[in-house]
C-alpha positions in Angstrom: 105.5 153.3 67.0 108.0 151.8 64.7 110.3 153.9 62.6 110.6 153.5 58.9 113.7 151.2 59.2 112.0 148.9 61.7 108.9 148.7 59.5 111.0 147.7 56.5 112.8 145.1 58.7 109.5 143.7 59.9 108.1 143.4 56.4 111.3 141.7 55.2 111.2 139.3 58.2 107.5 138.5 57.5 108.3 137.6 53.9 111.4 135.4 54.8 109.5 133.7 57.6 106.6 132.9 55.3 109.0 131.5 52.8 110.5 129.3 55.4 107.0 128.1 56.5 106.2 127.0 52.9 109.6 125.3 52.5 109.4 123.2 55.7 105.8 122.3 55.1 106.8 121.2 51.6 109.5 119.0 53.0 107.3 117.6 55.7 104.6 116.8 53.1 107.3 115.3 50.8 108.3 112.9 53.6 104.6 112.2 54.2 104.9 113.7 57.7 106.8 110.7 58.9 109.5 111.6 61.4 111.7 108.6 60.4 111.8 109.7 56.8 112.3 113.3 57.8 115.3 112.6 60.0 116.7 110.2 57.3 116.6 113.2 54.9 119.1 115.0 57.0 121.3 112.0 57.4 121.6 111.5 53.6 121.6 115.2 52.5 124.5 117.6 53.2 123.7 120.6 55.4 124.9 122.9 52.6 122.5 121.3 50.2 119.6 121.6 52.6 120.4 125.2 53.4 120.6 126.1 49.7 117.2 124.3 49.0 115.6 126.3 51.9 116.2 129.5 50.0 114.4 128.3 46.9 110.6 128.9 46.6 109.1 125.6 47.6 105.6 125.1 48.7 103.4 122.1 49.6 100.7 120.6 47.4 97.4 122.3 48.4 95.2 119.9 50.4 92.8 120.4 53.3 95.6 119.5 55.7 98.2 121.8 54.2 95.7 124.7 54.2 95.1 124.2 57.9 98.9 123.9 58.6 99.7 127.0 56.5 97.0 129.1 58.3 98.2 127.9 61.7 101.9 128.7 60.9 100.9 132.1 59.5 98.8 132.8 62.6 101.9 132.0 64.7 104.0 134.3 62.6 101.5 137.1 63.0 101.5 136.5 66.8 105.3 136.8 66.9 105.2 139.9 64.7 102.7 141.7 67.0 104.7 140.6 70.0 107.9 142.0 68.5 106.1 145.4 67.8 105.4 145.7 71.5 109.1 145.7 72.5 111.8 148.2 71.8 115.5 148.4 71.0 117.6 145.3 70.7 114.7 143.1 72.0 112.8 143.9 68.7 115.7 142.7 66.5 116.5 139.8 68.7 113.0 138.5 68.7 112.8 138.7 64.9 116.2 137.1 64.4 115.6 134.4 66.9 112.1 133.5 65.5 113.5 133.3 62.0 116.4 131.0 63.1 113.9 128.9 64.9 111.3 129.0 62.1 111.9 125.3 61.1 111.4 124.2 64.7 108.2 126.4 65.0 106.8 124.9 61.8 107.6 121.3 62.8 106.1 121.9 66.2 102.8 123.0 64.6 103.0 119.9 62.3 103.6 117.7 65.3 100.6 119.1 67.1 98.3 118.4 64.1 99.8 115.0 63.6 98.1 113.8 66.8 94.7 114.5 65.3 95.8 113.3 61.9 96.9 109.9 63.5 93.4 109.4 64.9 91.7 110.2 61.5 94.2 108.0 59.7 93.5 105.1 61.9 89.7 105.5 61.3 90.3 105.6 57.5 92.5 102.5 57.5 90.1 100.5 59.7 87.2 101.4 57.3 89.4 100.4 54.3 90.4 97.1 55.9 86.8 96.2 56.6 85.7 97.1 53.0 88.4 95.1 51.2 87.7 92.1 53.4 84.2 92.0 51.9 85.7 91.4 48.4 86.2 87.6 48.8 87.1 87.0 45.1 89.4 90.0 44.7 93.0 89.2 43.9 95.3 91.7 45.6 98.8 92.2 44.3 101.3 94.1 46.5 104.4 95.6 44.9 107.2 96.9 47.0 111.0 97.4 46.9 113.7 100.0 46.8 113.1 101.0 43.2 111.0 100.2 40.2 107.7 99.9 42.0 105.7 102.4 39.9 107.0 101.1 36.6 106.3 97.5 37.6 102.8 98.5 38.6 102.1 100.2 35.3 103.5 97.3 33.3 101.4 94.8 35.3 98.2 97.0 34.9 98.6 97.0 31.1 99.2 93.2 30.9 96.3 92.2 33.2 94.0 94.9 32.0 93.4 93.1 28.8 91.8 90.2 30.6 90.6 91.4 34.0 88.8 94.4 35.5 91.6 95.9 37.5 92.2 98.8 39.9 95.6 100.1 40.8 96.8 102.8 43.0 97.6 106.1 41.3 101.1 106.9 40.1 103.6 107.3 43.0 100.8 106.8 45.5 102.2 104.2 47.9 101.6 105.3 51.5 99.3 103.3 53.7 96.7 106.1 54.0 96.8 106.8 50.3 96.1 103.1 49.6 93.3 103.1 52.1 91.7 106.1 50.4 91.9 104.4 47.0 90.1 101.4 48.5 87.3 103.5 50.0 86.8 105.8 47.0 87.5 103.6 44.0 87.3 99.9 44.8 84.0 98.5 43.3 82.5 95.0 43.3 83.2 94.6 39.6 87.0 94.8 40.2 88.8 91.5 39.9 92.4 92.6 40.6 93.7 95.3 42.8 97.3 96.3 42.3 98.8 98.2 45.2 102.2 99.9 45.2 103.5 99.8 48.8 106.1 102.3 49.9 109.2 100.7 51.4 110.2 103.3 54.0 110.7 100.8 56.8 109.6 97.3 57.8 106.7 98.5 59.8 105.3 100.6 56.9 105.3 97.5 54.6 103.9 95.3 57.3 101.0 97.7 58.1 100.1 98.0 54.5 100.1 94.2 54.0 98.0 93.8 57.2 95.4 95.9 55.5 95.6 94.5 52.0 96.4 90.8 52.7 97.9 90.5 49.2 97.6 87.1 47.6 100.6 87.9 45.3 103.7 89.8 46.3 106.2 91.4 44.0 109.6 92.5 45.3 111.2 94.7 42.6 114.7 95.0 44.1 116.7 96.0 47.1 119.4 98.6 47.4 120.6 101.1 50.0 118.0 103.8 49.2 116.2 103.6 52.5 119.1 102.2 54.5 118.8 104.7 57.3 115.2 103.7 58.1 115.6 100.0 57.5 118.8 99.7 59.5 120.5 97.3 57.1 120.3 96.0 53.5 
């Protein structure tokens, strides 16, 4: 049985570990679970800044995927906790300390495992969206990309064209390939004449994949700077 001090330490560890789980899932979701964007974050952010952010209460937007990831990470945390209870002495403290230090690695490992399944589902959704948009022969697709100003340009264009055409545009700050595909599947109707899609410029492949799905007739490049230099390679 654990003494009162060890019980207190175990509770404190569980709270801090859970906080780390939520932070790293928040960051992974923020980077859209893309490894290139995730590593680029560490290249552009100072370690001190990342460490200070990790102690703030951050949590991911609740989606079906994040619910599964949170449950999986918490189940892993519970397994570590039960395992720690079964040992005595320094091994107890070492296991809790080691697992806490490695908590980012544990969370990212869980995310990586689920990404395999996610990649298959994502591929199916994109294929369905590609097939659907190909059936709209008279639809004018406008693709907007660049380092900055994508959302503003999309909103301006939507207002200007909306007075004359029946338009559909991706939601605010929604620019990942999978998000565009879901917009096509869920919202694109035969009566739409123009589809304005904001395309995230994280790397060349991301832009190319989105364009392969959309086949835009009009492309708008808002501007180029060094914002995603680490993933593009050069300006």
